[in-house]
N, C-alpha and C positions, 0 to 999 in steps of 0.2 A: 504494500500500500504506500502510495506516495504521500509524503508529508508536505503540506503547503504552508505550514506555519511560519516558515522563514521567507515567504514570498514578499518582495518589496511592496510596501503599502503606497497607494496613490495619495497624492495630496489633494484633499477635497477643497474645491473653491468655496469662498464664502457665499452665503446666500445673497442674491442680488449683487453680484460682483462680476467684473469683466476680467478676463485673464490676459495679461500682457507679458511680453517677453521679459526675462530677467536680464539686465544689462549691467556690466561693470566696466569702468574706465580706469586705465592705468597709464601713467606718464612714462614714456620710453626714451625721451630725449629732452634736454633742457635743464634749467636750474632746479626744477621740482621733480626730477627723475626719481622713480620709485613710488611716488604718491599714487594712491588708489582711491576710488570712490564708487559707490553703488548707486545706481539710478533708482530712487524711490518715487514711485508714481509714474506719470506719463511723460514728464519733461525734466531735462537736466540742463543746467547752464554751465558753460566753461568760460573762464575769464580770470582777470586779475583782481576782481572785486571781492571783498570780504562777503561771505554768504553764498558764493558760487558753489554749485555741486562739486565741481573740480576747480579749485583755485590754483592758478599758476603764478608763481613768483617770477615773472618774466616781463621786463619793461617793453618788449615788442608785442606783447599780447594785450588786446583791448580789454577794457573793463568788463564788458559783456561781449565775448568774442563770437561764440557760436552756441547753438542749442542742439541737444540730442532729443528727438521726439520718438517715444517708444509706443508701439501699438501691438495688437495681438500677433501679427505675423510680419512686422517690418520695423526697421530702424531708420529714421530720417535724420540727416545732418543738415542743419540750416545755419548759414552765416548770418550774423546780426549786425551787418554793416561795419565790420571790423576794419581797422586801418590797414593792416598788412595781409588780409585775406585768409581764407580757410582752404586748405589744399588736400586732395587725395592724390598721392603721386605728384605729377606735374600739372594736374588739372585743378583750376580754381573753382570751388564749389559755391554756388549761391544756395541751392537746395537740392538734395539728392537722397534717394534711398540707397543705403549702404549695407553690405553683408557684414556679419560678425567677423572679427579679425582684422577689420580695416584700420590702417594707421592714418591718423589725421594730423596734418601739420598746421600749427598755428603760431605765427611769429617765429621765434627761435626755439620753439618747443614742439613736441609731438606726443600724441597719446593714442593708445589702442582701444578699440571698442570690442569688447568680448561678451559673449552670451554667458549668463550665469546658469547655475544648476537648477534653481527653483523658480517657477513662474511668479510674477507679481500679480496680486489681486487688487484691482481698483474698485472701490465700492460704487454701486449703482443704486439709484432710487427706484422704488417700485412705481413711482408716479409716471403718468403720461402727459401731465401738464402741471405747471406751477404758477399760480396766479394767471396772468395773461400769456405766459410762455406755454407753447403747445408743441408736443412732439414726444414720441415714445422710443426714439432711436437710442442706441447705446451712447452716442455722443451727448445727447441731451439729458439722458438719465444720469450720466456722470456729472454734468453741470448741476442738475437738481440736487444730487447727493451733497455736493460742496455747499451749495446755497442753503440747504436745510440745516447743515451743521453750523454754518456761520451765522444764520439769522438770529438765533436766540442770544448770541453774544454781542458785545460792543466792538468787536474787532473791525478795523478799517478794511474795506473791501475795494479791490481794484478790478474792474471789469474791462476786458480788452476784446476786440473783435472788429470785423469789418463793418462799414456803414450798413445799417439796416438789419443787423443780426439780433436786435432786441435788447440792447444794454440798458436802456431806460426802463423797459418793461421788467427786466431782471431786478433792477434796483427797487422798483415799487413792490415786487413780489417779496424781496428780502424785508423791506420795511413792514409789509403787512404781516409777516410771520414773526416779527421781532416783538420784544416787550415794549417797544416804543410805538406800536401800531396806532395808538389813540392820540399820538402827538403829531405835530406837523411833519410833512414831507416837503422839503423846499428844494426844487431843482434850480441850478445855476448853469447856464451855458457859457463856459469860459471863452469860447471862440466867438461869441456874438456880442461881447461887451468891449467897447473901446478901451485901449490900454490905460488911458488916464482916468477911467471911471471904475476899473475893476476893484481897486482897494475899497472904495466907497460901497460898491455893490456887496462885497463880502463882509466888511466890518462896520459899515455905516459911517455917518459923519455928523458933525455939529453944524449948526447954522453959522454961515460965514466962513467955513473952513476953506472954501474955494469959490470962484465965480460961479454963480448959479445955485449955490447951497443956501436957499432961502429959509430952510427950516431944518430942525433935527431929523435924522432919518435912521431907522434901524437897518442893519445889514443882514445878509442871509444867515450868518451864524446866530444872531439873536432871534431872528424870525423862526429858526428851526429849534429853538431852545427845548430840550427834552425829547426832540425827535431826530429826524435824519436829514442831513444835508447832502444832496446829490450834486457833485461837481462833474458835470458832463463836459466832454472835450477837454479834459485836464491837460492834454498834450499841447494845447494852444495857449496855456497860461504863460504870460510874458516872464522872461527870466528875472526881471527886477522884482516881480511879485512873488516869486517862488520862495525866497527866504522868509518873507512875512507870513506866508501860508504855513510853512514848516514850523515857525515859531508858535503860531496859533495851535497847531496840532500837538506840538510837544507840551506846551504849557496849559492848554485848554483855557486860554484867556485871549481876549481881543481888546484892541483899543481903537475907538472910532477915529476917523480922520479929523484932525483939529482938536483932539482931546488928549489930556495928560493922564486920564483915569483908565485903569485897566479893569475890565469886567470879566468874570468867569463865565464860561459857556459849557453846557452839557449837551453835546450833539454826537451822533454816530455819523461817521464820514463814509460815503460810498463815492468812488471816483470812476470815471469811464473815459475811454479814448479809443479811437479807431487807429491810432498810431501804435507802433511797437515802442514803448517807452524805453526799453533797453537800448534800442538803436539811437533814440534821442539822447540818452546818457552818453553813448559813445561819441555822438556828434557835438556834445557840449551844449545841446539845446534844452536839456532838462537836468536838474540837480540830482546827483546820485543819492544824497541823503534823503531828499524828498521822495524819490522813487521808492526807496526801501521803506520809508514811513507809510506810504500809501499801499504798498504791496504786501501788507501783513497776510491777507488772504487774496490770492490772485486767481482769477477765473477767465478763461478764454472761451468766448461764445463761438461755436463753430459756424462757418458759412453754410448757407443752404445747400450748396453743391456737395458738401461733406455729409449731409444727412438727407439724402433724397427720399428715403422711406417716409419722412415726415411731410413731404409735399402734398400728398392726397388729403391728409388730415387737416393741414393748414388751409388748403384751398377750400375744402368743405366748410370749415369753420368761418372763413371770410365770406363765403357765399351765403351761408345761413344768416349771417348778420344783416345782409342786404335783401335777401329774397324770402326770409322767414325760416323758422326753426325746422320746418318739415321739408324744405327744399333739398334736393339731392343732385349732385353733379353727375353727369353721365361719364362712364369710364373712357369713352373715346375723346372726351374733353380733357380728362385728367392726365392721360398718358403723355401727351405732348408737353404738359407742364413739367412732368418728372424728367423729361429729356433735356430741358433747357438749362442754361448755365446760371441764370439769375445773378448777375454781378451785383445787383442792388439788394440781394438776399430777401428776407421775409417782407421788408417794406415794398420791394418791387413786386413780389407776388400778390400782396394785398392790393396794391394799386392796379395791377393787371385784372384781378377779379372784379374790382369796383368798376373799371372801365368797360369790361365785357358786359356787365349788367346795365350800366348807364347807356351804352350805345346799342342796346337791344340784342346783343349776341346771346343772351340767355332767355330761353322761353320759360316763363314762370307758369306754374300750374301743372304742367305735365311732369315736372321733376326732371326734365331733360334740358341740357344746355347745348347750344350749337356753338362749337369752337370757332372763333374767328380765324380767318386765314392769316398766317404770319406775314404773307406777302402784301396784304391789303390794309392791315390795321397799323396806323401810325401813332406814335406818341402824341398826346395832347399838346397843341401849340407848336408842333414841329415846323409848320410853315413860317413861323415868325423868326426862326433862327437858321433854317436851312433854305438857301435860294433854289427852291424846286423848279422855278421857271427857267433856270439855266441848263445848258448841256452838262453832262456828268463831270467832265474835266474842269470846266469853269466853275461849276457849283462847288466841287471839292476844294479848288484853290481859294474861292471866296470864303468858304466855311473855315478853312485852316487859318486864313488871315484874321477873320472875326474871332476865332477861338484864341489865337495868340494875343490879340489885342485885349480881349476880356481877361485872359489869364494874367498877363503882365500888369494891367491896371489893378487887378485884385491883389497881386503880390505887393505892389507898391502901396496900395491902400492899407494892407495888413501891417506893413512895416513902417508906415508913416513916411514913405518916400525914400527910405534907406536902401540904396542899391545893393550894398554888400549883403545886408540881411535878406533882402528879397531874392538875391541870387542863391543864398544858402538854402532858403525854403524851397526854391524851384529846383535845386540840385544841379545848377549850372554855374559857370564861372561868371564873375562880375563883368568881364569883357564881353562875353557872349550876350549877357543881358543888355549891355549898352548898345551892342550892334543891333539886337532885336528891336530895341526902342527906336533907334535911328531908322531902321528899315520900315517900321510900322508908321513912322512919321509922328510919333508922340512928342509934342512940343515940351519945352522946359516948363511952360506955365501949366501944362497938364500935371507934371510932377509936383509943382508947387501947390496946385489945387488939392492933390491927394494928401500932401503933407498937412495942409491946413484943414482937411476934412471937408473940402468943398464938393459940390455935386458935379 
């Protein structure tokens, strides 16, 4: 009789957990040679910053140099806008799936990516929706699990993700689940407030503190007292304002503009951005200490293309809001939606469904929907920005010139006419921006208007 008592036991995954590869990193060259780190969870960061998963004591390594993203069956290497690049062999990598055993060169150092012996279990929520967030995919259930754990605490939360992924909705869901749910939820769009007013918007001001301050005003911190302050587009916060925000977060006190009195505040901070703040730290556009103060709990909301299984449920939910709770989308309408890229993510899908209903592409009552032809449906207002009356080549040239003009003017407006700063934001050289301005015929008085806030 065969005895099976010595048979190797299988590791049982946790209930409601996703199984990811186990990954270990070991430094094989450079000043930190011999150092090792295990990837805990789905993402690991490599760089010279304190707190990195694998910290390299190498002056040629950027503060946040690269990321290792682990999934159930793959390992992805992603450069984070490093100064000296991330290389596999002689190939410079921006983002690539790599096999176990790959040696990655960063600056004057190198590390090897190995598979561990035991898989990593990442907790998943049993929910298929959280507040207004909808989706039962593994990616979203992983997000729900983190938000559920973070919500009852006062931990600062940093939500990152592409435009339209639902960062504001996630923030409201966390507030609703928190012990502060009966207190105010105050959103502040850091990218929509002029630089000279952002301090007053956050901290308030006294009468006479500056021109136009005709009365005392509470800032967002005081308005959110006892509740949640949601700092949307935090990556757009001006550099000069960042140390003041950091001081408020550290001390839990604020001082109104024009006042010498310090006032205590009790708020929970949730910040959101569509930028990779780690890249902004490398570029010197965002303070390292503020980044780590905000990223106590960091959550990446997945783009819609990474969770296509959720598209039918989302489309149905948006349709029912417009056509009634009993309305049902036809399967031949839904399938093309699943196959689309959706660069605008959930927001684009919602607008698409709303447009389909508004323009009569949905037949209500029968429960069926007639899908609009992608070749005949145009975005609302497209005729006002695309010269459709011109031949293709001429229309394309005119469109590109209009785009460049709008883009350059926007960059100049955002930076108060500072060419060097505008070039940094646009990712081009100052000389290139100057040539573009000259080619487009933007006059000096245009720049002066932008600096002075003129129309």
